[in-house]
C-alpha positions in Angstrom: -14.0 -10.2 13.7 -13.2 -7.6 16.4 -12.6 -4.0 15.5 -9.0 -2.9 15.0 -7.7 -0.9 17.9 -6.4 2.6 16.9 -3.2 3.8 18.6 -2.7 7.5 18.1 0.7 9.2 18.6 0.1 12.9 18.3 2.9 15.5 19.0 5.1 12.8 20.2 8.8 12.3 19.9 9.6 8.7 20.5 11.8 6.0 19.1 9.7 3.0 18.1 10.8 -0.6 17.7 8.1 -2.4 15.8 8.5 -6.2 15.1 6.1 -8.7 13.6 3.3 -6.1 13.3 0.5 -5.5 10.9 0.1 -1.7 10.4 -2.1 -2.0 7.3 -4.4 0.9 6.6 -2.4 3.1 9.0 -1.9 6.8 8.2 1.3 8.8 8.7 1.1 12.6 8.4 3.9 15.1 9.1 6.1 12.3 10.4 9.9 12.4 10.6 11.6 9.1 10.0 15.2 10.4 9.6 17.7 7.6 10.0 15.0 5.0 10.3 15.6 1.5 9.1 13.0 -0.7 7.4 13.8 -4.4 6.9 11.4 -7.1 5.4 8.6 -4.6 4.9 5.5 -4.9 2.7 4.7 -1.5 1.3 2.6 -2.9 -1.6 -0.4 -0.7 -2.6 1.0 2.2 -0.6 0.8 5.8 -1.6 3.6 8.2 -0.6 3.0 11.9 -1.2 5.0 15.0 -0.5 8.1 13.1 0.7 11.8 13.8 1.1 13.7 10.8 -0.2 17.1 12.4 -0.4 19.9 10.1 0.4 17.5 7.1 0.7 19.0 3.7 -0.3 16.7 0.9 -1.5 18.2 -2.6 -2.0 16.7 -6.0 -2.9 13.2 -4.5 -3.6 10.4 -5.9 -5.7 9.4 -2.7 -7.6 6.8 -4.3 -9.9 4.3 -1.6 -10.9 6.0 1.1 -8.8 5.7 4.6 -10.2 7.4 7.9 -9.5 5.5 10.9 -10.6 3.3 8.6 -12.7 6.2 7.0 -14.5 6.9 3.3 -14.1 10.2 2.7 -12.3 10.9 -0.2 -14.7 10.7 2.4 -17.6 13.0 4.8 -15.8 15.5 2.0 -15.1 15.4 0.8 -18.8 16.0 4.4 -20.0 18.9 4.8 -17.6 20.5 1.5 -18.7 20.0 2.4 -22.4 21.7 5.8 -21.8 24.7 4.1 -20.2 25.6 2.1 -23.4 
């Protein structure tokens, strides 16, 4: 199997359109994605650290096993729903 090519974008300000791509094992450090759109994306087994998620909207997501600060999202959702009763 041929080695995966590494494309480096360093100190770059560009608008990217990425379709039908496999970016597995990629690394994003100090990247601004303000007003970006993600549709039909597989983020499974991804780690996100030191991130600003203010005003982010997530819909139609499979959040099985997802944690926020070590707490299962399903537990957070259950606690929220219980508090609304």
